[in-house]
C-alpha positions as CSV (number, residue, x, y, z in Angstrom):
1,M,-0.8,20.5,-14.5
2,S,-4.6,20.7,-13.9
3,N,-7.0,18.3,-16.2
4,N,-10.1,20.2,-18.0
5,N,-9.9,23.0,-16.0
6,G,-6.0,22.8,-15.5
7,A,-3.2,25.0,-16.6
8,A,-2.2,24.8,-19.9
9,L,1.9,25.6,-20.5
10,H,2.0,29.3,-21.4
11,G,3.2,32.7,-19.9
12,P,1.8,33.4,-16.7
13,K,0.1,36.9,-17.9
14,R,-1.7,34.5,-20.3
15,M,-2.7,32.0,-17.8
16,K,-4.1,34.6,-15.0
17,W,-6.2,35.8,-18.0
18,I,-7.7,32.3,-18.8
19,S,-7.9,31.4,-15.2
20,T,-10.0,34.7,-14.7
21,L,-12.1,33.6,-17.8
22,C,-12.5,30.2,-16.5
23,V,-14.1,31.3,-13.4
24,L,-16.4,33.6,-15.1
25,L,-17.6,31.0,-17.3
26,G,-17.8,28.5,-14.6
27,L,-20.1,30.9,-12.8
28,I,-22.3,31.1,-16.3
29,V,-21.9,27.2,-16.0
30,V,-23.6,27.1,-12.7
31,W,-26.4,29.5,-13.6
32,T,-27.0,27.7,-16.8
33,L,-27.2,24.2,-15.6
34,M,-29.5,24.6,-12.6
35,S,-32.1,24.6,-15.0
36,L,-31.1,21.3,-16.4
37,P,-32.6,18.2,-15.4
38,H,-31.0,16.5,-12.6
39,V,-29.8,12.8,-13.3
40,D,-28.7,12.2,-9.3
41,H,-30.6,9.1,-9.1
42,H,-27.8,7.2,-11.1
43,L,-25.5,7.6,-8.0
44,D,-27.9,7.8,-5.2
45,N,-27.0,5.1,-2.5
46,L,-23.9,4.3,-4.5
47,D,-21.6,3.9,-0.6
48,T,-22.5,4.4,2.6
49,P,-20.6,7.1,4.6
50,I,-17.4,5.8,6.3
51,A,-17.0,5.6,9.7
52,T,-13.6,6.1,9.2
53,T,-11.5,4.9,12.3
54,T,-13.7,2.1,12.4
55,T,-14.9,0.6,8.9
56,A,-11.9,1.9,6.8
57,G,-9.0,0.2,8.4
58,N,-6.3,1.7,11.1
59,T,-2.8,3.5,10.6
60,S,-0.9,0.1,11.5
61,S,-1.9,-1.6,8.6
62,E,0.6,-2.9,6.2
63,P,0.9,0.0,3.3
64,M,-0.8,-0.5,-0.2
65,R,1.4,-0.4,-3.5
66,A,-0.1,3.1,-4.2
67,C,1.3,6.7,-4.5
68,F,0.3,10.3,-5.4
69,V,0.4,11.3,-9.1
70,V,1.3,14.7,-9.6
71,L,1.7,16.3,-13.4
72,V,3.1,19.6,-13.0
73,R,5.6,22.5,-14.3
74,N,8.6,24.2,-13.0
75,S,6.4,27.4,-12.6
76,E,3.9,26.3,-10.4
77,L,6.2,25.0,-7.5
78,Q,4.3,27.6,-5.4
79,G,0.9,26.0,-6.0
80,I,1.8,22.4,-5.8
81,K,3.9,23.3,-2.4
82,N,0.8,24.1,-1.0
83,T,-1.4,21.3,-2.0
84,V,1.5,19.0,-0.8
85,A,1.6,20.6,2.3
86,Q,-2.0,20.1,3.0
87,I,-1.9,16.2,2.1
88,E,1.0,16.1,4.3
89,A,-1.2,17.4,7.3
90,R,-4.7,16.1,6.3
91,F,-3.2,12.5,5.3
92,N,-0.1,11.7,4.5
93,K,2.2,12.4,7.8
94,R,0.1,9.0,9.2
95,F,0.9,7.4,6.0
96,Q,3.7,8.0,4.2
97,Y,2.9,7.1,0.7
98,P,5.3,7.9,-1.8
99,Y,4.8,10.9,-4.7
100,V,5.6,10.7,-8.5
101,F,5.9,13.9,-10.0
102,L,5.8,14.2,-13.8
103,N,6.7,17.1,-16.0
104,D,7.2,17.2,-20.0
105,D,10.4,19.2,-19.1
106,Y,13.2,18.3,-16.9
107,F,12.5,19.2,-12.8
108,T,15.2,22.0,-11.9
109,D,17.2,21.3,-8.6
110,D,15.2,23.8,-7.0
111,F,11.8,22.4,-7.5
112,I,12.9,19.0,-6.3
113,Q,14.6,20.5,-3.1
114,Q,11.9,22.5,-2.6
115,I,9.1,19.4,-3.0
116,S,11.3,17.1,-0.8
117,S,11.8,19.2,1.7
118,L,7.9,18.7,2.6
119,T,7.5,15.5,3.1
120,T,9.9,12.5,5.0
121,A,8.1,9.9,2.1
122,Q,9.6,8.7,-0.8
123,V,9.5,11.5,-3.8
124,N,10.5,10.7,-7.3
125,F,10.8,13.2,-10.5
126,G,10.5,11.7,-13.8
127,K,10.3,13.5,-17.5
128,V,7.6,12.5,-19.8
129,G,8.8,11.6,-23.0
130,Q,7.8,12.4,-26.6
131,H,6.0,9.6,-27.3
132,M,3.7,10.2,-24.8
133,W,3.0,14.0,-25.2
134,G,3.4,15.1,-28.8
135,Y,1.9,14.5,-31.9
136,P,1.3,11.1,-33.1
137,S,2.0,10.8,-37.0
138,Y,-1.7,10.0,-37.8
139,I,-2.6,13.5,-36.3
140,N,-3.0,15.8,-39.4
141,Q,-1.4,18.9,-37.7
142,T,-2.6,21.6,-40.3
143,H,-6.1,20.4,-39.6
144,A,-5.6,20.5,-36.0
145,A,-4.9,24.2,-36.2
146,T,-7.8,25.1,-38.2
147,Q,-9.8,23.4,-35.6
148,R,-8.1,25.1,-32.9
149,A,-9.1,28.3,-34.4
150,V,-12.8,27.6,-34.5
151,L,-13.0,26.4,-31.1
152,A,-11.0,29.8,-30.2
153,A,-13.5,32.0,-32.1
154,Q,-16.3,30.4,-29.9
155,G,-14.7,31.5,-27.0
156,I,-13.7,27.8,-25.4
157,P,-11.3,27.6,-22.9
158,Y,-8.2,26.6,-23.8
159,A,-9.2,26.1,-27.5
160,D,-5.9,27.4,-28.9
161,S,-3.8,25.5,-26.6
162,E,-1.8,22.6,-27.8
163,S,0.0,21.9,-24.8
164,Y,-3.7,21.6,-23.2
165,R,-4.3,18.9,-25.3
166,H,-1.3,17.2,-24.8
167,M,-1.8,16.9,-21.3
168,C,-5.5,15.5,-21.9
169,R,-4.4,12.9,-24.1
170,F,-1.6,12.2,-21.4
171,Q,-3.8,12.1,-18.9
172,S,-6.3,9.5,-20.8
173,G,-4.0,7.4,-22.2
174,F,-0.3,7.6,-20.7
175,F,0.2,8.4,-17.5
176,F,-0.5,5.0,-16.0
177,R,2.2,3.9,-18.2
178,H,5.0,5.8,-17.1
179,P,7.8,3.5,-15.7
180,L,7.9,5.2,-12.3
181,L,3.8,3.9,-11.6
182,D,5.2,0.6,-12.6
183,A,5.4,-0.4,-8.9
184,Y,2.0,1.1,-7.8
185,D,-1.3,-0.8,-8.0
186,Y,-3.6,2.7,-6.7
187,Y,-2.9,6.0,-7.5
188,W,-4.5,9.3,-6.2
189,R,-4.3,12.2,-8.6
190,I,-3.5,15.7,-6.9
191,E,-2.9,19.3,-8.5
192,P,-1.7,22.6,-7.9
193,D,-3.5,25.4,-6.1
194,V,-6.4,23.1,-4.6
195,D,-7.4,22.7,-1.0
196,Y,-7.9,20.1,1.0
197,H,-10.3,20.6,4.0
198,C,-10.8,17.8,6.1
199,D,-8.6,15.6,8.1
200,I,-8.4,11.7,6.7
201,D,-7.6,9.6,9.2
202,Y,-7.9,5.9,7.5
203,D,-5.8,4.6,4.6
204,V,-7.8,5.7,1.6
205,F,-6.2,3.0,-0.9
206,R,-6.3,0.2,1.6
207,Y,-10.3,1.3,1.6
208,M,-10.5,0.8,-1.6
209,K,-9.0,-2.6,-2.0
210,D,-11.1,-4.0,1.1
211,N,-13.7,-3.0,-0.2
212,N,-13.2,-3.8,-4.1
213,K,-13.3,-0.2,-5.3
214,K,-11.8,0.6,-8.5
215,Y,-12.6,4.3,-9.0
216,G,-13.3,7.1,-6.2
217,F,-14.5,10.6,-7.1
218,N,-15.5,13.6,-5.3
219,I,-17.0,16.3,-7.9
220,A,-19.3,15.5,-10.8
221,F,-19.7,17.9,-13.3
222,R,-20.9,19.0,-16.9
223,E,-18.6,18.9,-20.1
224,Y,-18.5,22.1,-22.6
225,M,-20.5,20.1,-25.1
226,A,-18.9,22.1,-28.0
227,T,-15.5,20.7,-26.9
228,V,-16.5,16.9,-27.5
229,P,-19.0,17.1,-30.4
230,S,-17.8,13.5,-32.0
231,L,-17.0,11.7,-28.5
232,W,-19.5,9.9,-27.9
233,Q,-20.6,8.9,-31.9
234,T,-16.5,7.8,-31.6
235,V,-17.5,6.0,-28.5
236,L,-20.4,4.2,-30.2
237,D,-18.6,3.1,-33.0
238,F,-15.9,1.5,-31.0
239,Q,-18.5,-0.5,-29.1
240,K,-19.7,-2.0,-32.7
241,A,-16.1,-2.3,-33.7
242,H,-15.0,-4.2,-30.7
243,P,-17.9,-6.8,-29.5
244,E,-15.4,-9.0,-27.6
245,V,-14.9,-5.8,-25.4
246,V,-18.6,-5.0,-25.2
247,N,-19.4,-8.9,-24.3
248,Q,-17.0,-8.5,-21.1
249,L,-18.7,-5.5,-19.8
250,P,-21.2,-4.9,-17.2
251,Q,-25.0,-4.8,-18.2
252,P,-25.9,-0.8,-18.3
253,K,-28.2,-1.6,-15.3
254,D,-25.3,-3.0,-13.1
255,S,-22.9,0.0,-14.4
256,L,-23.3,3.6,-14.5
257,W,-23.7,3.7,-18.0
258,N,-26.7,6.0,-17.5
259,F,-24.8,8.4,-15.6
260,V,-23.2,9.5,-18.8
261,A,-25.6,8.2,-21.3
262,G,-28.6,10.2,-22.7
263,D,-31.5,9.3,-24.9
264,D,-31.4,5.9,-24.3
265,G,-27.7,5.5,-25.2
266,Q,-27.6,7.4,-28.1
267,S,-26.0,10.7,-27.1
268,Y,-23.7,11.6,-24.0
269,N,-25.2,13.9,-21.4
270,S,-22.3,15.9,-20.6
271,C,-21.6,14.4,-17.2
272,H,-18.5,13.4,-16.0
273,F,-16.3,13.0,-12.7
274,W,-14.0,15.5,-12.7
275,T,-10.6,14.0,-12.6
276,N,-8.6,16.5,-10.8
277,F,-9.9,14.8,-7.9
278,E,-9.5,10.9,-8.6
279,I,-8.5,7.9,-6.2
280,A,-8.8,4.4,-8.3
281,S,-6.8,1.7,-9.7
282,L,-4.4,1.5,-12.0
283,D,-5.4,-1.8,-13.1
284,L,-8.3,-0.2,-14.6
285,W,-6.4,1.7,-17.1
286,R,-4.0,-1.0,-17.7
287,S,-6.8,-3.5,-18.9
288,N,-6.7,-4.5,-22.6
289,E,-10.3,-3.3,-22.6
290,Y,-9.5,0.2,-21.6
291,L,-6.5,0.5,-23.9
292,K,-8.5,-0.7,-26.9
293,F,-10.6,1.8,-26.3
294,F,-7.8,4.8,-25.7
295,N,-6.5,3.6,-28.9
296,Y,-9.5,3.8,-30.7
297,L,-10.1,7.1,-29.2
298,D,-6.7,8.3,-30.0
299,R,-6.8,7.3,-33.6
300,A,-9.9,9.2,-34.0
301,G,-8.3,12.3,-33.6
302,G,-10.6,14.2,-31.2
303,F,-8.0,14.9,-28.6
304,F,-6.3,17.3,-31.1
305,Y,-9.2,18.3,-33.4
306,E,-11.7,18.8,-30.9
307,R,-10.7,19.2,-27.4
308,W,-11.4,15.8,-25.6
309,G,-10.7,16.1,-22.3
310,D,-9.5,13.3,-19.6
311,A,-12.5,13.7,-17.6
312,P,-15.2,12.7,-19.9
313,V,-12.8,10.1,-21.5
314,H,-12.2,8.4,-18.1
315,S,-15.5,9.0,-17.0
316,I,-17.3,7.2,-20.0
317,A,-14.8,4.3,-20.0
318,A,-15.4,3.8,-16.2
319,A,-19.0,3.8,-16.5
320,M,-18.9,1.6,-19.4
321,M,-16.4,-0.8,-17.8
322,L,-17.0,-1.3,-13.9
323,K,-20.2,-2.1,-11.9
324,K,-21.3,0.2,-9.7
325,D,-20.1,-1.3,-6.7
326,E,-16.9,-0.7,-7.8
327,F,-17.3,3.1,-7.8
328,H,-16.9,5.1,-4.4
329,F,-18.0,8.7,-3.6
330,F,-15.1,10.3,-1.4
331,N,-17.9,12.6,0.4
332,D,-15.7,12.7,3.5
333,I,-12.9,14.6,1.7
334,G,-13.2,17.9,1.4
335,Y,-11.9,19.6,-1.5
336,R,-11.6,23.1,-3.7
337,H,-10.8,23.3,-7.3
338,T,-10.9,26.4,-9.0
339,A,-14.4,28.1,-7.8
340,Y,-15.8,25.3,-6.9
341,T,-16.0,23.0,-3.2
342,H,-17.1,20.1,-2.0
343,C,-17.6,20.2,1.5
344,P,-19.2,17.1,3.6
345,T,-22.6,18.4,4.8
346,E,-23.3,15.9,7.5
347,P,-22.7,16.9,11.2
348,I,-20.2,13.9,12.1
349,Y,-17.9,15.7,9.9
350,R,-17.8,19.2,11.4
351,D,-14.7,18.5,13.8
352,K,-12.5,17.1,10.8
353,C,-13.5,19.8,8.2
354,S,-12.4,23.7,7.9
355,C,-14.8,23.9,5.3
356,N,-18.4,25.6,4.9
357,P,-21.0,23.2,4.3
358,N,-23.1,26.1,2.8
359,D,-20.5,26.3,0.1
360,N,-20.6,22.6,-1.1
361,F,-21.1,22.8,-4.6
362,G,-22.6,19.5,-5.3
363,K,-26.5,20.4,-4.9
364,L,-26.2,23.3,-7.4
365,I,-25.1,21.5,-10.6
366,E,-26.3,17.6,-10.2
367,C,-24.7,14.9,-12.0
368,Q,-24.7,13.0,-9.2
């Protein structure tokens, strides 16, 4: 189950049509955004490249309290099998980190058997409860339906999808509260139908811990602003309503606030980290500051009345709440999602990566 560009719970023919539409829209976005001002200076020198086998630890280190998190449907079995097979070959055969599979329906026996056969690591399967995947009592479902129709008339991807909105809300405010994640401190989010192009010979979770990193990303992207027209104002309203949170946050110059903020903080510049790849500390989302932030957004209704995605929500929160040196750009992990690929361009990665550096997406649309 993908995030802002993932699959919603619909029939296969409809999903094939939507996937085709998203690729076409993505190409339009690439062409359009190439003319936008670059904001890459906000992420310049965020980290130096990892000398993996020496700087980042070794395979004999004690494993971390970490897991892979997968939100997926039974119908996406083949797509997630391909992803898990790559994760195992590229990384997890060395480190044996467990998997947590989540679904808003019960997993079938066939799904469980086929996934379990791909790894010798621990695999857990769980169902998402109605309180995490459904309409809260304060949402006007009639108004939500009307607003979906408005977005659909604009041709916005997933505009009329209820399940897509439940997924975005779940990824924004609930996945880290699922009981199957209680035992873990870090997670790596993986998705169906993606590719991992590079061998990863160090423990990424230990790297995060040893270097005090709280949020790791791979691709930065721009949001469809028609899906989040009131999000930024809601963020500003939250800051006014909760000075006790703001007073604990880093100063904008010490954070990545200017990565997401435009017009001296008065508007959202549309930049976000693409959360279909995410390696992060669960403590970030479990913090009182983030829980207050999510609850405020949730009450505003934008997950249902608009189409707020977990990518801008996570990105704005992390940019607001973390210091610059608590972010990490996983440049050394080659990754493809839909039509977009991150491929390390430095020569030192050629022996570890199968991707073509000329396909690297990051230099076309700069939110870096």
